[in-house]
SEZA-73134 format. One record per residue (C-alpha): residue number from 0; residue in three letters; x, y, z. Coordinates in steps of 0.1 Angstrom, whole numbers. Layout:
<sites>
<site num="NUM" residu="ALA" xx="X" yy="Y" zz="Z"/>
...
</sites>
This chain:
<sites>
<site num="0" residu="MET" xx="833" yy="843" zz="1367"/>
<site num="1" residu="HIS" xx="823" yy="808" zz="1377"/>
<site num="2" residu="GLN" xx="831" yy="797" zz="1412"/>
<site num="3" residu="ARG" xx="851" yy="768" zz="1427"/>
<site num="4" residu="LYS" xx="858" yy="756" zz="1463"/>
<site num="5" residu="ILE" xx="889" yy="758" zz="1484"/>
<site num="6" residu="GLY" xx="883" yy="743" zz="1518"/>
<site num="7" residu="SER" xx="855" yy="762" zz="1534"/>
<site num="8" residu="PHE" xx="857" yy="790" zz="1508"/>
<site num="9" residu="THR" xx="840" yy="797" zz="1475"/>
<site num="10" residu="VAL" xx="863" yy="815" zz="1451"/>
<site num="11" residu="SER" xx="865" yy="827" zz="1415"/>
<site num="12" residu="GLY" xx="875" yy="799" zz="1391"/>
<site num="13" residu="VAL" xx="906" yy="819" zz="1382"/>
<site num="14" residu="GLY" xx="926" yy="835" zz="1410"/>
<site num="15" residu="LEU" xx="951" yy="863" zz="1408"/>
<site num="16" residu="GLY" xx="988" yy="857" zz="1415"/>
<site num="17" residu="CYS" xx="1002" yy="889" zz="1428"/>
<site num="18" residu="MET" xx="1040" yy="882" zz="1428"/>
<site num="19" residu="ASN" xx="1047" yy="899" zz="1395"/>
<site num="20" residu="MET" xx="1037" yy="933" zz="1411"/>
<site num="21" residu="SER" xx="1067" yy="931" zz="1434"/>
<site num="22" residu="TYR" xx="1093" yy="906" zz="1422"/>
<site num="23" residu="GLY" xx="1105" yy="882" zz="1395"/>
<site num="24" residu="TYR" xx="1096" yy="898" zz="1361"/>
<site num="25" residu="GLY" xx="1110" yy="933" zz="1361"/>
<site num="26" residu="PRO" xx="1098" yy="966" zz="1377"/>
<site num="27" residu="ALA" xx="1062" yy="973" zz="1383"/>
<site num="28" residu="ASP" xx="1043" yy="1005" zz="1391"/>
<site num="29" residu="ASP" xx="1027" yy="1005" zz="1426"/>
<site num="30" residu="GLU" xx="999" yy="1029" zz="1416"/>
<site num="31" residu="VAL" xx="991" yy="1007" zz="1386"/>
<site num="32" residu="SER" xx="992" yy="976" zz="1408"/>
<site num="33" residu="ILE" xx="968" yy="992" zz="1433"/>
<site num="34" residu="ARG" xx="944" yy="1000" zz="1405"/>
<site num="35" residu="LEU" xx="948" yy="965" zz="1391"/>
<site num="36" residu="LEU" xx="940" yy="949" zz="1424"/>
<site num="37" residu="ASN" xx="908" yy="969" zz="1428"/>
<site num="38" residu="LEU" xx="897" yy="964" zz="1392"/>
<site num="39" residu="ALA" xx="903" yy="926" zz="1396"/>
<site num="40" residu="ILE" xx="877" yy="925" zz="1423"/>
<site num="41" residu="ASP" xx="854" yy="945" zz="1401"/>
<site num="42" residu="ALA" xx="861" yy="919" zz="1373"/>
<site num="43" residu="GLY" xx="850" yy="890" zz="1395"/>
<site num="44" residu="TYR" xx="883" yy="878" zz="1410"/>
<site num="45" residu="SER" xx="878" yy="867" zz="1446"/>
<site num="46" residu="PHE" xx="910" yy="848" zz="1453"/>
<site num="47" residu="PHE" xx="944" yy="867" zz="1457"/>
<site num="48" residu="ASP" xx="977" yy="849" zz="1462"/>
<site num="49" residu="THR" xx="1008" yy="865" zz="1478"/>
<site num="50" residu="ALA" xx="1037" yy="855" zz="1500"/>
<site num="51" residu="MET" xx="1060" yy="872" zz="1525"/>
<site num="52" residu="VAL" xx="1090" yy="865" zz="1502"/>
<site num="53" residu="TYR" xx="1076" yy="884" zz="1472"/>
<site num="54" residu="GLY" xx="1096" yy="916" zz="1473"/>
<site num="55" residu="SER" xx="1106" yy="909" zz="1510"/>
<site num="56" residu="GLY" xx="1072" yy="919" zz="1522"/>
<site num="57" residu="HIS" xx="1065" yy="945" zz="1496"/>
<site num="58" residu="ASN" xx="1038" yy="925" zz="1479"/>
<site num="59" residu="GLU" xx="1019" yy="919" zz="1512"/>
<site num="60" residu="SER" xx="1022" yy="956" zz="1520"/>
<site num="61" residu="LEU" xx="1009" yy="965" zz="1486"/>
<site num="62" residu="ILE" xx="978" yy="943" zz="1490"/>
<site num="63" residu="GLY" xx="972" yy="958" zz="1525"/>
<site num="64" residu="LYS" xx="974" yy="993" zz="1511"/>
<site num="65" residu="ALA" xx="952" yy="986" zz="1481"/>
<site num="66" residu="LEU" xx="925" yy="963" zz="1495"/>
<site num="67" residu="ALA" xx="922" yy="968" zz="1533"/>
<site num="68" residu="SER" xx="889" yy="986" zz="1529"/>
<site num="69" residu="ARG" xx="876" yy="957" zz="1507"/>
<site num="70" residu="ARG" xx="888" yy="928" zz="1528"/>
<site num="71" residu="ASP" xx="854" yy="911" zz="1530"/>
<site num="72" residu="GLU" xx="853" yy="909" zz="1492"/>
<site num="73" residu="PHE" xx="880" yy="883" zz="1486"/>
<site num="74" residu="VAL" xx="898" yy="852" zz="1499"/>
<site num="75" residu="LEU" xx="934" yy="861" zz="1509"/>
<site num="76" residu="ALA" xx="962" yy="836" zz="1506"/>
<site num="77" residu="THR" xx="998" yy="842" zz="1517"/>
<site num="78" residu="LYS" xx="1028" yy="820" zz="1526"/>
<site num="79" residu="CYS" xx="1054" yy="814" zz="1553"/>
<site num="80" residu="GLY" xx="1086" yy="793" zz="1555"/>
<site num="81" residu="LEU" xx="1106" yy="809" zz="1527"/>
<site num="82" residu="SER" xx="1124" yy="843" zz="1528"/>
<site num="83" residu="LYS" xx="1154" yy="858" zz="1512"/>
<site num="84" residu="GLU" xx="1175" yy="841" zz="1539"/>
<site num="85" residu="GLY" xx="1162" yy="807" zz="1527"/>
<site num="86" residu="ILE" xx="1138" yy="780" zz="1539"/>
<site num="87" residu="ASN" xx="1128" yy="780" zz="1576"/>
<site num="88" residu="GLY" xx="1099" yy="759" zz="1588"/>
<site num="89" residu="ARG" xx="1105" yy="761" zz="1625"/>
<site num="90" residu="PRO" xx="1074" yy="767" zz="1645"/>
<site num="91" residu="ASP" xx="1087" yy="799" zz="1663"/>
<site num="92" residu="VAL" xx="1096" yy="814" zz="1629"/>
<site num="93" residu="ILE" xx="1062" yy="805" zz="1614"/>
<site num="94" residu="ALA" xx="1044" yy="822" zz="1643"/>
<site num="95" residu="GLU" xx="1066" yy="854" zz="1640"/>
<site num="96" residu="SER" xx="1061" yy="854" zz="1602"/>
<site num="97" residu="CYS" xx="1023" yy="852" zz="1606"/>
<site num="98" residu="ASP" xx="1022" yy="883" zz="1628"/>
<site num="99" residu="ALA" xx="1044" yy="902" zz="1604"/>
<site num="100" residu="SER" xx="1022" yy="892" zz="1575"/>
<site num="101" residu="LEU" xx="990" yy="902" zz="1593"/>
<site num="102" residu="ASN" xx="1005" yy="936" zz="1600"/>
<site num="103" residu="ARG" xx="1016" yy="942" zz="1564"/>
<site num="104" residu="LEU" xx="983" yy="929" zz="1550"/>
<site num="105" residu="LYS" xx="963" yy="951" zz="1574"/>
<site num="106" residu="THR" xx="941" yy="923" zz="1584"/>
<site num="107" residu="ASP" xx="932" yy="903" zz="1615"/>
<site num="108" residu="ILE" xx="931" yy="869" zz="1598"/>
<site num="109" residu="ILE" xx="947" yy="851" zz="1569"/>
<site num="110" residu="ASP" xx="922" yy="830" zz="1550"/>
<site num="111" residu="LEU" xx="946" yy="805" zz="1535"/>
<site num="112" residu="TYR" xx="981" yy="802" zz="1550"/>
<site num="113" residu="TYR" xx="1006" yy="781" zz="1530"/>
<site num="114" residu="LEU" xx="1038" yy="765" zz="1541"/>
<site num="115" residu="HIS" xx="1058" yy="779" zz="1511"/>
<site num="116" residu="ARG" xx="1085" yy="751" zz="1511"/>
<site num="117" residu="VAL" xx="1091" yy="721" zz="1533"/>
<site num="118" residu="ASP" xx="1121" yy="727" zz="1555"/>
<site num="119" residu="PRO" xx="1144" yy="696" zz="1552"/>
<site num="120" residu="GLN" xx="1155" yy="702" zz="1588"/>
<site num="121" residu="VAL" xx="1120" yy="703" zz="1602"/>
<site num="122" residu="PRO" xx="1094" yy="674" zz="1600"/>
<site num="123" residu="VAL" xx="1065" yy="686" zz="1580"/>
<site num="124" residu="GLU" xx="1042" yy="677" zz="1609"/>
<site num="125" residu="GLU" xx="1059" yy="703" zz="1631"/>
<site num="126" residu="SER" xx="1055" yy="731" zz="1606"/>
<site num="127" residu="VAL" xx="1019" yy="722" zz="1599"/>
<site num="128" residu="GLY" xx="1013" yy="719" zz="1636"/>
<site num="129" residu="ALA" xx="1026" yy="754" zz="1641"/>
<site num="130" residu="ILE" xx="1001" yy="767" zz="1615"/>
<site num="131" residu="ALA" xx="973" yy="746" zz="1631"/>
<site num="132" residu="ARG" xx="980" yy="765" zz="1664"/>
<site num="133" residu="LEU" xx="975" yy="798" zz="1644"/>
<site num="134" residu="VAL" xx="941" yy="784" zz="1633"/>
<site num="135" residu="GLU" xx="932" yy="777" zz="1669"/>
<site num="136" residu="ARG" xx="943" yy="813" zz="1678"/>
<site num="137" residu="GLY" xx="920" yy="828" zz="1651"/>
<site num="138" residu="LYS" xx="949" yy="842" zz="1630"/>
<site num="139" residu="VAL" xx="944" yy="817" zz="1601"/>
<site num="140" residu="ARG" xx="913" yy="800" zz="1587"/>
<site num="141" residu="GLU" xx="927" yy="773" zz="1564"/>
<site num="142" residu="ILE" xx="961" yy="756" zz="1558"/>
<site num="143" residu="GLY" xx="978" yy="751" zz="1525"/>
<site num="144" residu="LEU" xx="1011" yy="737" zz="1512"/>
<site num="145" residu="SER" xx="1033" yy="746" zz="1483"/>
<site num="146" residu="GLU" xx="1057" yy="726" zz="1461"/>
<site num="147" residu="ILE" xx="1053" yy="694" zz="1482"/>
<site num="148" residu="CYS" xx="1055" yy="657" zz="1472"/>
<site num="149" residu="ALA" xx="1026" yy="633" zz="1477"/>
<site num="150" residu="GLU" xx="1041" yy="615" zz="1507"/>
<site num="151" residu="ASN" xx="1046" yy="648" zz="1526"/>
<site num="152" residu="LEU" xx="1011" yy="659" zz="1518"/>
<site num="153" residu="LYS" xx="997" yy="627" zz="1533"/>
<site num="154" residu="ARG" xx="1019" yy="632" zz="1564"/>
<site num="155" residu="ALA" xx="1008" yy="669" zz="1567"/>
<site num="156" residu="ASP" xx="971" yy="660" zz="1562"/>
<site num="157" residu="ARG" xx="973" yy="636" zz="1591"/>
<site num="158" residu="GLU" xx="985" yy="664" zz="1613"/>
<site num="159" residu="HIS" xx="957" yy="689" zz="1602"/>
<site num="160" residu="SER" xx="934" yy="689" zz="1572"/>
<site num="161" residu="ILE" xx="949" yy="706" zz="1542"/>
<site num="162" residu="ALA" xx="927" yy="729" zz="1521"/>
<site num="163" residu="ALA" xx="949" yy="735" zz="1491"/>
<site num="164" residu="LEU" xx="982" yy="725" zz="1475"/>
<site num="165" residu="GLN" xx="1000" yy="749" zz="1452"/>
<site num="166" residu="SER" xx="1025" yy="738" zz="1426"/>
<site num="167" residu="GLU" xx="1036" yy="746" zz="1391"/>
<site num="168" residu="TYR" xx="1013" yy="731" zz="1365"/>
<site num="169" residu="SER" xx="1006" yy="738" zz="1329"/>
<site num="170" residu="LEU" xx="1007" yy="722" zz="1295"/>
<site num="171" residu="TRP" xx="1045" yy="721" zz="1297"/>
<site num="172" residu="SER" xx="1049" yy="713" zz="1334"/>
<site num="173" residu="ARG" xx="1032" yy="680" zz="1342"/>
<site num="174" residu="THR" xx="1050" yy="668" zz="1373"/>
<site num="175" residu="PRO" xx="1018" yy="669" zz="1394"/>
<site num="176" residu="GLU" xx="1003" yy="642" zz="1371"/>
<site num="177" residu="ARG" xx="1027" yy="617" zz="1385"/>
<site num="178" residu="ALA" xx="1012" yy="614" zz="1419"/>
<site num="179" residu="ILE" xx="1001" yy="647" zz="1436"/>
<site num="180" residu="LEU" xx="969" yy="653" zz="1416"/>
<site num="181" residu="LYS" xx="956" yy="619" zz="1426"/>
<site num="182" residu="THR" xx="966" yy="624" zz="1462"/>
<site num="183" residu="CYS" xx="949" yy="658" zz="1463"/>
<site num="184" residu="SER" xx="917" yy="641" zz="1449"/>
<site num="185" residu="ASP" xx="919" yy="613" zz="1474"/>
<site num="186" residu="LEU" xx="922" yy="637" zz="1504"/>
<site num="187" residu="GLY" xx="898" yy="664" zz="1491"/>
<site num="188" residu="VAL" xx="926" yy="690" zz="1487"/>
<site num="189" residu="THR" xx="921" yy="717" zz="1460"/>
<site num="190" residu="PHE" xx="950" yy="719" zz="1436"/>
<site num="191" residu="VAL" xx="962" yy="755" zz="1428"/>
<site num="192" residu="PRO" xx="984" yy="757" zz="1397"/>
<site num="193" residu="PHE" xx="1009" yy="785" zz="1397"/>
<site num="194" residu="SER" xx="1027" yy="796" zz="1364"/>
<site num="195" residu="PRO" xx="998" yy="782" zz="1344"/>
<site num="196" residu="LEU" xx="1008" yy="803" zz="1315"/>
<site num="197" residu="GLY" xx="1044" yy="789" zz="1314"/>
<site num="198" residu="ARG" xx="1059" yy="822" zz="1327"/>
<site num="199" residu="ALA" xx="1043" yy="840" zz="1297"/>
<site num="200" residu="PHE" xx="1054" yy="814" zz="1272"/>
<site num="201" residu="PHE" xx="1019" yy="804" zz="1262"/>
<site num="202" residu="THR" xx="1009" yy="840" zz="1257"/>
<site num="203" residu="GLY" xx="1034" yy="843" zz="1228"/>
<site num="204" residu="LYS" xx="1049" yy="874" zz="1244"/>
<site num="205" residu="ALA" xx="1078" yy="857" zz="1262"/>
<site num="206" residu="LYS" xx="1115" yy="862" zz="1251"/>
<site num="207" residu="ASP" xx="1146" yy="841" zz="1255"/>
<site num="208" residu="VAL" xx="1172" yy="848" zz="1282"/>
<site num="209" residu="SER" xx="1194" yy="869" zz="1258"/>
<site num="210" residu="GLN" xx="1166" yy="895" zz="1257"/>
<site num="211" residu="LEU" xx="1157" yy="895" zz="1294"/>
<site num="212" residu="PRO" xx="1173" yy="913" zz="1324"/>
<site num="213" residu="ASP" xx="1196" yy="891" zz="1345"/>
<site num="214" residu="ASN" xx="1173" yy="892" zz="1376"/>
<site num="215" residu="ASP" xx="1143" yy="879" zz="1357"/>
<site num="216" residu="LEU" xx="1132" yy="845" zz="1370"/>
<site num="217" residu="ARG" xx="1134" yy="831" zz="1335"/>
<site num="218" residu="CYS" xx="1172" yy="840" zz="1336"/>
<site num="219" residu="THR" xx="1177" yy="825" zz="1371"/>
<site num="220" residu="ILE" xx="1158" yy="795" zz="1384"/>
<site num="221" residu="ALA" xx="1135" yy="789" zz="1354"/>
<site num="222" residu="ARG" xx="1163" yy="793" zz="1328"/>
<site num="223" residu="PRO" xx="1164" yy="759" zz="1309"/>
<site num="224" residu="ARG" xx="1134" yy="764" zz="1287"/>
<site num="225" residu="PHE" xx="1143" yy="800" zz="1279"/>
<site num="226" residu="GLU" xx="1178" yy="793" zz="1267"/>
<site num="227" residu="PRO" xx="1179" yy="806" zz="1231"/>
<site num="228" residu="GLU" xx="1182" yy="771" zz="1215"/>
<site num="229" residu="ALA" xx="1156" yy="755" zz="1237"/>
<site num="230" residu="PHE" xx="1133" yy="785" zz="1234"/>
<site num="231" residu="ALA" xx="1135" yy="785" zz="1196"/>
<site num="232" residu="GLN" xx="1125" yy="748" zz="1195"/>
<site num="233" residu="ASN" xx="1097" yy="753" zz="1220"/>
<site num="234" residu="SER" xx="1083" yy="783" zz="1202"/>
<site num="235" residu="LYS" xx="1076" yy="761" zz="1171"/>
<site num="236" residu="LEU" xx="1047" yy="747" zz="1191"/>
<site num="237" residu="LEU" xx="1030" yy="781" zz="1195"/>
<site num="238" residu="GLU" xx="1018" yy="782" zz="1159"/>
<site num="239" residu="PRO" xx="996" yy="751" zz="1161"/>
<site num="240" residu="PHE" xx="987" yy="762" zz="1197"/>
<site num="241" residu="GLY" xx="975" yy="795" zz="1183"/>
<site num="242" residu="ALA" xx="955" yy="778" zz="1157"/>
<site num="243" residu="ILE" xx="936" yy="758" zz="1183"/>
<site num="244" residu="ALA" xx="930" yy="791" zz="1202"/>
<site num="245" residu="LYS" xx="916" yy="806" zz="1171"/>
<site num="246" residu="VAL" xx="892" yy="777" zz="1165"/>
<site num="247" residu="ASN" xx="880" yy="781" zz="1201"/>
<site num="248" residu="ASP" xx="876" yy="819" zz="1197"/>
<site num="249" residu="CYS" xx="900" yy="828" zz="1225"/>
<site num="250" residu="THR" xx="935" yy="840" zz="1231"/>
<site num="251" residu="ARG" xx="965" yy="817" zz="1236"/>
<site num="252" residu="ALA" xx="966" yy="827" zz="1273"/>
<site num="253" residu="GLN" xx="929" yy="819" zz="1277"/>
<site num="254" residu="LEU" xx="934" yy="785" zz="1260"/>
<site num="255" residu="ALA" xx="962" yy="776" zz="1284"/>
<site num="256" residu="LEU" xx="940" yy="784" zz="1314"/>
<site num="257" residu="ALA" xx="909" yy="768" zz="1299"/>
<site num="258" residu="TRP" xx="929" yy="735" zz="1295"/>
<site num="259" residu="ILE" xx="936" yy="735" zz="1333"/>
<site num="260" residu="LEU" xx="900" yy="744" zz="1341"/>
<site num="261" residu="ALA" xx="888" yy="715" zz="1319"/>
<site num="262" residu="ARG" xx="908" yy="689" zz="1338"/>
<site num="263" residu="GLU" xx="886" yy="659" zz="1348"/>
<site num="264" residu="ASP" xx="881" yy="666" zz="1385"/>
<site num="265" residu="LYS" xx="872" yy="703" zz="1380"/>
<site num="266" residu="THR" xx="888" yy="712" zz="1413"/>
<site num="267" residu="MET" xx="917" yy="732" zz="1402"/>
<site num="268" residu="VAL" xx="920" yy="770" zz="1407"/>
<site num="269" residu="PRO" xx="948" yy="784" zz="1386"/>
<site num="270" residu="ILE" xx="965" yy="817" zz="1397"/>
<site num="271" residu="PRO" xx="980" yy="834" zz="1367"/>
<site num="272" residu="GLY" xx="1002" yy="863" zz="1377"/>
<site num="273" residu="THR" xx="1004" yy="897" zz="1360"/>
<site num="274" residu="LYS" xx="1011" yy="933" zz="1366"/>
<site num="275" residu="HIS" xx="991" yy="945" zz="1336"/>
<site num="276" residu="ILE" xx="955" yy="954" zz="1338"/>
<site num="277" residu="GLU" xx="947" yy="942" zz="1303"/>
<site num="278" residu="PHE" xx="962" yy="908" zz="1309"/>
<site num="279" residu="MET" xx="943" yy="905" zz="1342"/>
<site num="280" residu="ARG" xx="910" yy="910" zz="1323"/>
<site num="281" residu="GLU" xx="921" yy="886" zz="1295"/>
<site num="282" residu="ASN" xx="928" yy="859" zz="1321"/>
<site num="283" residu="ALA" xx="895" yy="863" zz="1337"/>
<site num="284" residu="GLY" xx="878" yy="856" zz="1304"/>
<site num="285" residu="ALA" xx="892" yy="820" zz="1305"/>
<site num="286" residu="SER" xx="867" yy="812" zz="1332"/>
<site num="287" residu="GLU" xx="839" yy="811" zz="1307"/>
<site num="288" residu="ILE" xx="856" yy="791" zz="1280"/>
<site num="289" residu="LYS" xx="844" yy="755" zz="1277"/>
<site num="290" residu="LEU" xx="867" yy="731" zz="1258"/>
<site num="291" residu="ASP" xx="854" yy="698" zz="1245"/>
<site num="292" residu="GLN" xx="873" yy="666" zz="1253"/>
<site num="293" residu="SER" xx="887" yy="663" zz="1218"/>
<site num="294" residu="THR" xx="903" yy="698" zz="1222"/>
<site num="295" residu="VAL" xx="918" yy="689" zz="1256"/>
<site num="296" residu="ASP" xx="932" yy="657" zz="1241"/>
<site num="297" residu="GLU" xx="947" yy="676" zz="1211"/>
<site num="298" residu="LEU" xx="964" yy="700" zz="1235"/>
<site num="299" residu="ASP" xx="977" yy="672" zz="1256"/>
<site num="300" residu="GLN" xx="993" yy="656" zz="1226"/>
<site num="301" residu="LEU" xx="1007" yy="689" zz="1212"/>
<site num="302" residu="ILE" xx="1024" yy="702" zz="1243"/>
<site num="303" residu="ASN" xx="1037" yy="680" zz="1272"/>
<site num="304" residu="GLU" xx="1070" yy="673" zz="1288"/>
<site num="305" residu="ASP" xx="1080" yy="650" zz="1260"/>
<site num="306" residu="THR" xx="1075" yy="677" zz="1233"/>
<site num="307" residu="ILE" xx="1092" yy="705" zz="1253"/>
<site num="308" residu="VAL" xx="1130" yy="711" zz="1255"/>
<site num="309" residu="GLY" xx="1144" yy="718" zz="1290"/>
<site num="310" residu="ASN" xx="1135" yy="712" zz="1326"/>
<site num="311" residu="ARG" xx="1113" yy="737" zz="1344"/>
<site num="312" residu="TYR" xx="1141" yy="747" zz="1368"/>
<site num="313" residu="ILE" xx="1179" yy="747" zz="1368"/>
<site num="314" residu="ALA" xx="1195" yy="715" zz="1381"/>
<site num="315" residu="SER" xx="1202" yy="727" zz="1417"/>
<site num="316" residu="ARG" xx="1166" yy="739" zz="1421"/>
<site num="317" residu="MET" xx="1152" yy="706" zz="1406"/>
<site num="318" residu="GLU" xx="1172" yy="687" zz="1432"/>
<site num="319" residu="ASP" xx="1160" yy="708" zz="1461"/>
<site num="320" residu="THR" xx="1123" yy="710" zz="1452"/>
<site num="321" residu="ASP" xx="1102" yy="686" zz="1472"/>
<site num="322" residu="SER" xx="1075" yy="683" zz="1446"/>
<site num="323" residu="GLU" xx="1100" yy="669" zz="1421"/>
<site num="324" residu="ARG" xx="1103" yy="637" zz="1442"/>
<site num="325" residu="ASP" xx="1069" yy="625" zz="1429"/>
</sites>
């Protein structure tokens, strides 16, 4: 797999989002997940993304159990500031959360520690300052932010250099194009797209809410595009999308990832999530696909926020998400 930079780290061009192994998209098998995590390293992945909120610590514990003996083979990212109790970016809570994450992950240091959400009750400088003190104490190497607007990124970066910013980005979720991508480029911050496959929509394997369990994220916070009527309309785009994939000798999932990897600044590191070994291997293959500019342009015109029905989140989440202020 080709390599890209995040702060002081060199990582695989496609990272592995680990949330699905613990939360969000139905039950997973821990033994399969442990095998998947090890096979991912063997397949060339060297960037793993988790968070304390994924399964209320389960995901971090899973990674600790699976990969503690291979800790020097990958860059480890986790997050603080968001739990099942809600958003809390207070410095004392961040310090406590870091110690708990280190224990679950069975490691002495977190390579990339994200503030998962900006706490509206705490200035972003205070939260980032708390993580900066963890850097000084040798518990964290680099600082990241998640789902944050451009102005708050600038404020945070003045407090301490930011290595990465994570937010949803894909063919059908273009919010970062308003301001945050340029801000990241200006500040030298690597952009890390999550849900780059549109919560499985671009794989062609997704279903609408009538066919999903009630606790699936596509039935809760990400519901609008998966409502039956909206989903039916959006799915009409998959046939021409699949035709473009066929021309480029790749799967639809690989095409969606290759579109991100082909963006002009070449600094993005997408983190598709999966709990299936075959999909992990499929996603890794996107790293080697080279799209010409005409194909990138064709995809841009085919699928974008003007051709898609529904917002990425329900109304209350759209209002509360800092990145939607861009």
